[in-house]
Every structure is written in C-alpha cells, then in structure tokens.
C-alpha positions as CSV (number, residue, x, y, z in Angstrom):
1,Q,1.8,34.1,76.2
2,V,2.5,30.8,78.3
3,Q,1.3,27.4,77.3
4,V,1.7,24.2,79.4
5,V,1.5,21.2,77.3
6,E,1.6,17.5,78.4
7,S,2.3,14.4,76.2
8,G,2.6,10.8,76.9
9,G,-0.5,9.1,77.8
10,G,-2.0,6.0,76.5
11,L,-3.2,2.6,77.1
12,V,-1.1,0.1,79.0
13,Q,-1.4,-3.2,80.6
14,P,-1.2,-3.7,84.4
15,G,2.3,-4.0,85.6
16,G,3.4,-1.8,82.4
17,S,5.2,1.6,82.5
18,L,4.6,5.0,80.7
19,R,6.4,8.4,80.7
20,L,4.6,11.6,80.8
21,S,6.1,14.6,79.6
22,C,5.4,18.5,80.3
23,A,6.7,21.5,78.7
24,A,6.1,25.1,79.4
25,R,6.5,27.2,76.3
26,G,6.9,30.9,76.0
27,S,9.5,33.4,77.0
28,G,10.1,36.0,80.0
29,F,9.3,34.0,82.9
30,S,10.8,31.6,85.2
31,I,9.3,28.3,86.6
32,G,8.5,27.6,90.4
33,T,7.0,24.3,91.4
34,M,5.7,21.9,88.9
35,A,3.3,19.1,89.5
36,W,1.2,16.3,88.2
37,Y,-2.5,16.0,89.1
38,R,-5.0,13.5,88.2
39,Q,-8.5,13.1,87.9
40,V,-11.2,10.6,87.3
41,P,-14.9,11.4,86.4
42,E,-16.9,12.4,89.5
43,K,-14.0,12.9,91.6
44,Q,-11.6,15.8,92.8
45,R,-8.8,16.3,91.0
46,E,-5.8,14.9,93.2
47,L,-1.9,15.7,93.4
48,V,0.2,12.8,92.2
49,A,3.7,14.4,92.6
50,K,5.1,17.7,92.4
51,I,8.8,19.0,92.3
52,S,10.2,22.5,93.4
53,R,12.8,24.0,91.4
54,L,15.6,22.8,93.5
55,A,14.4,19.3,92.8
56,V,12.5,18.7,96.1
57,T,9.9,16.1,95.3
58,N,6.5,15.0,97.0
59,Y,4.4,11.9,96.2
60,A,1.0,10.7,97.0
61,D,1.3,7.8,99.2
62,S,-0.6,5.7,96.4
63,V,2.4,6.1,93.9
64,K,5.4,6.3,96.1
65,G,8.0,3.9,94.8
66,R,6.4,3.5,91.7
67,F,6.3,6.9,90.1
68,T,9.3,9.4,89.6
69,I,9.2,13.1,89.1
70,S,12.0,14.9,87.4
71,R,12.5,18.3,85.5
72,D,14.9,19.9,83.6
73,N,15.1,23.7,84.3
74,T,17.2,24.6,81.1
75,K,14.5,23.2,78.9
76,S,11.4,24.2,80.9
77,T,10.3,20.6,81.2
78,M,9.0,18.0,83.5
79,S,8.4,14.2,83.3
80,L,6.7,11.5,85.2
81,Q,7.9,8.0,84.8
82,M,5.1,5.6,85.8
83,N,6.1,1.9,86.4
84,S,4.1,-0.9,87.9
85,L,0.9,0.7,86.8
86,K,-2.5,-0.6,88.3
87,P,-5.7,-0.1,86.9
88,E,-6.7,2.5,89.6
89,D,-3.9,4.7,88.3
90,T,-6.3,5.2,85.1
91,A,-7.1,8.8,84.9
92,V,-6.5,12.2,83.1
93,Y,-3.2,13.4,84.0
94,F,-2.9,17.3,84.2
95,C,0.3,19.3,84.4
96,S,0.7,22.2,86.4
97,A,3.5,25.1,86.4
98,E,4.0,27.9,88.7
99,I,4.8,30.7,86.1
100,V,6.6,33.6,87.7
101,T,7.5,36.9,85.7
102,L,8.3,40.5,87.2
103,S,4.8,41.3,87.9
104,L,2.8,38.2,88.7
105,S,3.1,34.5,89.7
106,R,0.3,32.0,88.8
107,T,-0.1,28.7,88.1
108,Y,-0.7,27.4,84.5
109,W,-2.5,24.2,83.6
110,G,-2.2,21.8,80.6
111,Q,-5.2,20.3,78.8
112,G,-4.7,17.0,80.3
113,T,-3.6,13.5,78.9
114,Q,-5.5,10.3,79.3
115,V,-3.8,7.2,81.0
116,T,-5.7,3.9,80.9
117,V,-4.3,0.8,82.7
118,S,-6.2,-2.1,81.6
119,S,-5.7,-5.7,80.2
C-alpha cells in the first residue's frame, strides 16, 4: 500500500517563507517524477513545480526565482522551499508522486496542505 503525505503548510505573512515536505510511504516501488500542484476554490489545480528522478526541475513562471523543489531518493521524500511569498500563493498544495512497480506505473496524490499568505 502506497501513501503520499504532505506536511508543512500554515499561515505566513507576505514576504515570508515556508517549507513543504512530501513523503511516499510503503515498499516495493520506485518513484519517478514528483510534483507540487496547488488549487484555489473554483479554479483548476495548477502545476507549481516538478522534479524528475534525476533532479531535472521545472517551475511555473509565477514561482520561478522564489520556490525551490528538491528530493531525496534514498528517503522517498520531496520538499518545496517557498520564499518571498505573496498573497496569490495562497492555496491548497498537493504533492504527487509517480509510483512505479513491476506491474504498473501510476500517480498517487497526497491529501493537500493549506498555505495562507496574509498579513
């Protein structure tokens, strides 16, 4: 059984920082691309950043230069360091992980963690 779990959300003032973490729990699998998405009410979920197993990264234009995605393959974890946060970064942030076993490859999602940027 695979579980993807996020942590690290919260309330922060504009200009502040937060670090989100994501862990893939279970055994018998490897992890391909991992990614962070975010969603606000009545809008589609949008890609924030993604990182391949070989650490190739991509960022949404809106977060380039402010957010940094990283991963530790030995621990099956991923992080998102968010700096210079803006009110428009407020959203529920979701972690996704491409889980690969001998028989299948599918994307698992975490439950989401709220990030609120407000004074």
